[in-house]
C-alpha positions as CSV (number, residue, x, y, z in Angstrom):
1,M,-28.5,2.4,11.3
2,Q,-25.8,0.4,9.4
3,R,-28.9,-1.7,7.5
4,K,-30.8,1.2,7.2
5,A,-28.3,3.1,5.1
6,Y,-27.4,0.1,2.9
7,V,-31.5,-0.8,2.3
8,S,-31.5,3.1,0.8
9,G,-28.7,2.6,-1.2
10,V,-30.1,-0.4,-2.8
11,A,-33.3,1.5,-3.2
12,A,-31.1,4.3,-4.8
13,L,-29.7,2.1,-7.2
14,L,-32.4,0.0,-8.2
15,A,-34.8,3.3,-9.1
16,A,-31.4,5.0,-11.0
17,L,-32.0,1.7,-13.0
18,L,-35.6,2.0,-13.9
19,A,-35.1,5.6,-15.2
20,G,-32.9,4.8,-17.8
21,C,-34.7,1.9,-18.9
22,T,-37.8,4.0,-19.4
23,G,-35.4,7.0,-21.3
24,S,-33.7,4.4,-23.7
25,S,-37.3,2.9,-24.3
26,D,-39.0,6.8,-24.8
27,S,-35.9,7.9,-27.2
28,G,-37.1,6.5,-30.1
29,G,-34.6,4.3,-30.8
30,A,-34.7,1.2,-33.2
31,T,-35.7,-2.2,-31.0
32,D,-33.7,-5.7,-31.3
33,D,-37.0,-6.8,-33.7
34,S,-37.3,-4.2,-36.0
35,N,-36.4,-4.5,-39.5
36,P,-34.8,-1.2,-41.2
37,G,-35.8,-3.2,-44.6
38,D,-38.8,-4.2,-44.4
39,T,-41.6,-2.0,-46.2
40,G,-44.1,-4.3,-45.0
41,T,-45.6,-5.6,-48.6
42,A,-45.4,-9.1,-49.5
43,T,-44.3,-10.3,-53.1
44,A,-47.7,-10.9,-55.5
45,T,-48.1,-14.8,-55.9
46,A,-48.7,-15.6,-59.9
47,E,-52.7,-17.1,-60.7
48,P,-52.6,-20.6,-60.9
49,G,-54.1,-22.2,-63.9
50,R,-58.0,-23.2,-64.7
51,Y,-57.4,-26.6,-65.1
52,R,-56.4,-28.7,-62.6
53,T,-57.0,-32.0,-63.9
54,L,-57.3,-33.4,-67.0
55,P,-60.6,-35.7,-69.3
56,E,-59.6,-39.1,-69.8
57,P,-58.6,-39.7,-73.2
58,C,-59.6,-42.6,-74.6
59,G,-62.9,-41.5,-73.8
60,V,-62.7,-38.2,-74.6
61,V,-63.4,-38.5,-78.1
62,G,-67.1,-40.5,-79.2
63,E,-67.7,-42.8,-81.2
64,D,-68.9,-40.9,-84.1
65,T,-66.4,-39.0,-84.8
66,L,-64.3,-42.0,-84.4
67,D,-66.1,-43.2,-87.5
68,S,-65.6,-40.5,-89.5
69,L,-61.7,-40.3,-88.7
70,L,-60.8,-43.6,-88.9
71,P,-63.2,-45.4,-91.3
72,G,-62.1,-48.8,-91.3
73,I,-64.0,-49.4,-88.0
74,Q,-67.0,-49.7,-89.7
75,E,-65.3,-52.5,-91.7
76,L,-64.6,-54.6,-88.8
77,T,-66.9,-57.3,-88.6
78,D,-66.0,-58.7,-85.4
79,A,-67.7,-56.8,-82.4
80,D,-65.1,-57.9,-79.8
81,Q,-62.5,-56.3,-82.8
82,Q,-64.4,-53.1,-83.4
83,E,-64.9,-52.9,-79.5
84,K,-61.0,-52.6,-79.1
85,A,-60.5,-50.0,-82.0
86,Y,-62.9,-47.9,-80.5
87,E,-60.9,-48.0,-77.0
88,G,-57.9,-46.7,-78.5
89,T,-54.2,-47.2,-76.8
90,P,-53.8,-45.2,-73.4
91,T,-49.8,-43.8,-73.6
92,L,-47.2,-44.4,-71.2
93,T,-47.2,-41.5,-68.7
94,Y,-45.8,-41.7,-65.4
95,D,-48.1,-38.5,-63.9
96,T,-51.8,-38.6,-65.6
97,D,-52.3,-35.0,-64.1
98,R,-49.8,-33.6,-66.4
99,K,-49.5,-35.6,-69.8
100,I,-51.8,-37.9,-71.1
101,G,-52.8,-38.8,-74.4
102,C,-54.6,-41.9,-76.3
103,R,-54.3,-44.0,-80.0
104,W,-55.7,-45.4,-82.4
105,K,-55.1,-47.2,-85.9
106,V,-57.2,-48.7,-88.4
107,D,-57.2,-50.3,-91.4
108,S,-59.4,-50.4,-93.8
109,A,-59.4,-51.4,-97.8
110,E,-58.8,-48.0,-99.0
111,A,-55.8,-46.8,-96.0
112,T,-54.6,-47.4,-92.6
113,D,-55.5,-44.2,-90.2
114,H,-53.7,-43.1,-87.5
115,L,-55.1,-40.9,-84.7
116,F,-53.2,-39.3,-81.5
117,V,-55.1,-37.0,-79.4
118,G,-52.6,-35.8,-75.9
119,F,-53.5,-33.0,-73.2
120,E,-50.8,-31.3,-71.4
121,R,-52.0,-29.4,-68.4
122,V,-48.9,-26.9,-67.7
123,V,-47.8,-25.6,-64.2
124,S,-45.6,-23.1,-63.2
125,Y,-42.9,-23.6,-60.7
126,D,-41.9,-19.9,-60.6
127,T,-44.4,-18.6,-58.2
128,S,-44.1,-14.9,-60.1
129,V,-45.0,-16.6,-63.7
130,S,-48.3,-17.5,-64.0
131,D,-49.4,-21.2,-65.2
132,D,-51.1,-19.4,-68.1
133,S,-47.7,-17.5,-68.9
134,E,-45.5,-20.7,-69.1
135,A,-48.3,-22.4,-71.1
136,E,-48.3,-20.1,-73.8
137,Q,-44.1,-19.8,-73.8
138,L,-44.1,-23.6,-73.8
139,F,-47.1,-23.2,-76.8
140,A,-44.9,-20.5,-78.4
141,T,-41.9,-22.9,-78.5
142,E,-44.0,-25.7,-80.6
143,Q,-45.2,-23.4,-83.0
144,E,-41.8,-22.0,-83.7
145,A,-40.5,-25.7,-84.4
146,A,-43.7,-26.6,-86.6
147,D,-41.9,-24.1,-89.1
148,L,-45.1,-22.6,-90.5
149,P,-44.8,-20.7,-93.3
150,E,-46.0,-17.3,-94.2
151,P,-49.3,-16.5,-95.0
152,V,-49.5,-16.7,-99.0
153,S,-52.6,-13.7,-100.2
154,S,-55.2,-15.7,-102.1
155,D,-56.1,-13.1,-104.1
156,S,-52.4,-12.1,-105.7
157,D,-52.7,-10.6,-108.9
158,T,-52.2,-13.9,-111.4
159,A,-51.4,-11.4,-114.0
160,G,-48.8,-10.0,-112.3
161,G,-47.1,-14.1,-111.3
162,E,-46.6,-15.4,-115.1
163,G,-44.1,-17.9,-115.4
164,T,-44.4,-19.2,-111.7
165,A,-45.6,-22.5,-110.6
166,S,-48.0,-23.0,-107.0
167,T,-47.4,-26.0,-105.6
168,D,-50.7,-27.2,-103.6
169,P,-50.7,-29.4,-100.3
170,S,-51.2,-32.7,-102.2
171,G,-47.5,-32.0,-103.9
172,S,-48.8,-31.1,-107.4
173,P,-47.5,-28.4,-109.0
174,S,-50.0,-25.6,-111.3
175,S,-49.1,-25.2,-114.6
176,P,-47.7,-21.8,-115.3
177,A,-50.2,-19.8,-117.1
178,A,-47.1,-18.5,-119.7
179,N,-47.2,-22.4,-120.7
180,S,-51.2,-22.5,-121.4
181,P,-52.8,-22.5,-124.8
182,S,-54.2,-19.4,-125.3
183,P,-58.1,-19.4,-124.7
184,S,-60.7,-19.7,-127.5
185,V,-63.5,-17.2,-127.6
186,S,-66.3,-19.9,-126.3
187,S,-63.9,-21.1,-123.5
188,S,-65.7,-20.1,-119.9
189,T,-62.6,-20.7,-117.9
190,S,-59.6,-19.2,-118.9
191,P,-55.7,-20.3,-117.5
192,S,-55.4,-17.4,-115.5
193,A,-58.6,-17.7,-114.0
194,S,-58.3,-21.5,-112.9
195,A,-54.4,-20.6,-111.9
196,S,-55.7,-18.2,-109.8
197,T,-58.4,-20.7,-108.5
198,D,-55.3,-23.0,-107.2
199,A,-53.9,-20.2,-105.5
200,A,-56.6,-19.3,-103.6
201,D,-57.0,-23.4,-102.9
202,A,-53.1,-23.6,-101.5
203,A,-53.6,-20.8,-99.1
204,E,-56.3,-21.8,-97.8
205,L,-54.6,-25.6,-97.4
206,Q,-51.3,-24.3,-96.1
207,P,-50.1,-25.1,-92.7
208,R,-51.6,-21.5,-90.8
209,V,-52.4,-20.1,-87.8
210,L,-55.8,-20.5,-87.0
211,E,-58.4,-18.4,-85.2
212,D,-61.0,-19.0,-82.9
213,L,-59.9,-22.0,-81.5
214,G,-58.8,-21.9,-77.6
215,D,-56.4,-18.8,-76.7
216,E,-54.3,-19.9,-80.1
217,A,-53.8,-22.4,-82.4
218,F,-52.4,-23.2,-85.1
219,L,-52.3,-26.7,-88.4
220,D,-49.9,-28.4,-89.8
221,D,-49.6,-30.4,-93.4
222,R,-47.0,-32.3,-93.9
223,L,-47.0,-35.6,-96.9
224,A,-44.0,-38.1,-97.2
225,G,-43.0,-40.1,-99.0
226,S,-43.2,-40.3,-103.0
227,G,-42.5,-42.0,-106.1
228,S,-42.7,-46.2,-105.7
229,T,-44.0,-45.7,-101.9
230,A,-47.3,-45.0,-100.2
231,Q,-47.4,-41.3,-99.5
232,Q,-48.3,-40.6,-96.1
233,R,-50.5,-37.1,-94.7
234,T,-49.7,-36.2,-91.3
235,V,-52.6,-33.3,-90.3
236,T,-51.8,-31.7,-87.1
237,V,-53.6,-28.9,-84.9
238,A,-52.3,-27.9,-81.6
239,F,-54.1,-25.7,-79.4
240,R,-54.2,-24.0,-75.9
241,T,-56.4,-23.2,-73.7
242,S,-55.2,-21.9,-70.3
243,N,-52.4,-23.6,-69.1
244,V,-53.6,-26.6,-71.1
245,I,-52.6,-27.6,-75.0
246,V,-53.9,-30.4,-76.6
247,T,-52.2,-31.8,-79.8
248,I,-53.9,-33.8,-82.3
249,E,-52.1,-36.1,-84.8
250,Y,-53.9,-37.3,-87.5
251,E,-52.4,-39.6,-90.4
252,E,-53.1,-41.2,-93.4
253,Q,-51.2,-43.8,-95.5
254,P,-53.4,-45.9,-99.1
255,A,-52.9,-48.6,-99.8
256,T,-52.4,-47.6,-103.5
257,V,-49.1,-46.5,-104.6
258,G,-49.9,-42.8,-106.7
259,V,-53.1,-42.7,-104.2
260,V,-52.6,-38.9,-102.6
261,P,-54.7,-38.7,-99.4
262,D,-57.1,-35.6,-99.2
263,S,-55.8,-33.0,-97.4
264,E,-58.4,-30.5,-97.6
265,E,-61.1,-33.3,-96.0
266,M,-58.1,-34.7,-93.6
267,Q,-58.2,-31.1,-92.4
268,D,-61.3,-30.2,-91.7
269,R,-61.9,-34.1,-89.9
270,A,-59.2,-32.7,-87.7
271,Q,-60.2,-29.3,-87.4
272,K,-63.6,-31.0,-86.1
273,L,-62.6,-33.0,-83.3
274,A,-60.3,-30.0,-82.2
275,A,-63.4,-27.8,-81.6
276,Q,-64.7,-30.8,-79.9
277,L,-61.8,-31.1,-77.4
278,A,-62.3,-27.5,-77.1
279,D,-66.1,-27.0,-76.3
280,A,-65.8,-29.8,-74.0
281,L,-62.8,-28.2,-71.7
282,S,-64.8,-25.4,-71.6
283,E,-67.8,-27.2,-70.2
């Protein structure tokens, strides 16, 4: 009889324990693995940039374009030298997936021309910032460093600006209208009209933001050297498309002291190359 009473007591104890467990699970209390602070939403990751690779920098510029930018190539009579001039020299880089470039240098009878083309693929290491946004911030820093002048209106009132001299990109100031001789009746061009034309030309060639090139772009034009030294002009065109920034630097130094490289011609060549590279990236 004692053995039966013992078994009954154990059974009663087990029943009580089971009832307690069932009651606690039905009470609606939080379980051990529940997270009161977890709302069930995940942080969104920013979109990656469009470009994952970069083009081969020394092969992206065609020979016809190089002939235009570097006229001295056509003057080379040695076939091996000409081929080497077309090939260019890759810039030193430690990560060809992120930043690459190529340089060309060719001498001619009239001048020495330099060309640099660089590509930089921007990658954001912040998952909340997209590659495009990171590239946009970097491009804004580069544009700010270029220190572009305020845009100048090309149709400004010349009469109201008498007595002032404007400076074109070649570094030669135009003559003030007030100091010009009075025009004769038979004169077809007045000094004020000439000054207005000079001002318009200067406004069109000054360093500026460019439209219709990539997502954003700018052009810089600088002239260095004067007096007894040959003047060197450097035209820079930079543009961004998605998470890639492209930089073109085109330099020319005449062989003759006193000769000033033509700003309009150099800007036109550099912008044509930039348009070609933008098209190549869009393919």
